C-alpha positions in Angstrom: 68.9 112.8 160.3 71.2 112.8 157.3 74.1 109.4 157.1 77.8 111.4 157.7 79.3 112.4 154.6 82.3 109.8 154.2 85.6 110.4 152.4 86.3 108.8 149.4 89.6 106.4 149.4 89.8 105.1 146.0 87.8 105.4 142.6 88.3 102.3 139.7 85.9 102.7 137.0 85.3 99.1 134.7 84.6 99.8 131.2 82.3 97.3 129.3 84.5 96.1 127.3 87.7 93.1 127.7 91.6 94.1 127.8 94.1 92.4 126.0 94.7 92.0 122.7 91.4 89.9 121.9 89.2 92.3 123.6 90.1 95.2 122.4 89.9 94.6 118.9 86.8 92.7 119.1 85.8 95.7 120.8 86.7 98.0 118.4 85.6 95.8 115.7 82.3 95.4 117.6 82.0 99.4 117.3 82.8 99.5 113.5 79.2 97.3 113.5 76.9 99.2 116.2 76.7 96.3 118.1 80.0 97.5 120.5 79.7 100.4 123.1 81.2 101.8 126.2 80.9 105.7 127.5 83.5 105.6 129.8 85.3 104.8 126.8 84.2 107.7 125.2 84.8 109.6 128.0 88.3 108.5 128.9 89.6 107.8 125.4 87.0 109.0 122.5 88.2 108.4 118.9 92.1 108.3 120.3 94.4 104.9 121.4 96.1 107.2 123.7 93.9 108.6 125.2 92.5 112.2 125.9 94.6 114.4 127.3 91.9 116.2 129.1 90.6 113.3 131.1 94.6 112.4 132.4 94.3 116.0 133.2 91.7 115.6 135.4 92.3 112.4 136.5 95.7 113.5 137.9 93.8 116.5 139.7 91.7 114.1 141.7 92.7 113.8 145.9 91.9 110.0 145.1 93.7 107.5 142.4 90.9 106.6 139.4 92.2 103.0 138.5 90.4 102.0 134.9 89.8 98.8 134.5 88.5 95.9 131.5 85.5 93.4 132.9 87.9 91.0 132.9 90.9 91.9 134.8 88.6 93.1 137.6 89.5 90.9 141.1 86.2 88.8 141.6 84.6 90.5 144.0 84.6 93.4 142.2 83.1 91.4 139.2 80.5 90.3 141.4 79.4 94.1 142.5 79.6 95.2 138.3 78.5 91.7 136.9 75.8 93.1 134.0 76.1 96.7 135.4 79.1 97.9 133.3 80.6 100.6 132.0 80.6 101.7 136.1 82.2 103.7 138.3 82.7 102.8 141.5 83.8 104.4 144.9 86.0 102.5 147.7 85.7 103.6 151.5 87.5 101.0 153.8 86.8 98.1 152.1 83.4 98.6 151.4 83.4 99.0 147.3 79.8 101.4 146.1 78.5 102.4 142.6 78.3 105.2 142.2 77.7 106.1 138.6 76.3 103.4 136.5 76.0 103.4 132.4 73.0 105.9 132.6 75.1 108.2 134.4 78.4 107.4 131.8 75.7 108.0 128.4 74.3 111.3 130.4 78.1 112.9 130.0 78.4 112.2 126.3 81.7 111.7 126.0 82.8 115.1 127.8 84.9 114.8 130.6 83.7 118.3 132.3 80.4 116.9 132.5 82.0 113.6 133.9 83.5 115.9 136.4 79.9 117.2 137.5 77.9 114.0 137.5 80.3 112.5 139.6 80.4 114.8 142.6 76.5 114.3 142.3 76.4 110.5 142.4 79.2 110.3 145.4 76.5 113.1 146.8 74.0 111.1 146.7 75.4 108.1 148.4 77.1 110.6 151.5 80.5 110.6 150.2 82.5 113.2 148.7 86.3 113.7 147.9 88.5 114.5 150.4 90.5 118.1 150.4 93.2 117.8 147.7 
């Protein structure tokens, strides 16, 4: 017998980079040297500082909030869950948090927002979760 499908309350994306001026400069320098890369940044921002319009539109149309945080901005419980597993997407159901997309899943999106939507739906289904109806 399969698990009942539960609805997601919130989504959290965790970048494989630190926030703040120092963190963002370190990421940009590392990216230029080829020593830093975050596939979630590829999806949400690409090469723009302000972010991809297509990602902002997609996120605004989700029936649940999608919050994006840098590694150093995570609350302690989330940081313990994601330690060594960023970038990732977390689903929150009540007080439970689970990783639904990991680094390989996000890499498979190749920076494409439409592909991200498909991979997210599949990742949620894999753990018997769904987004609530709009």
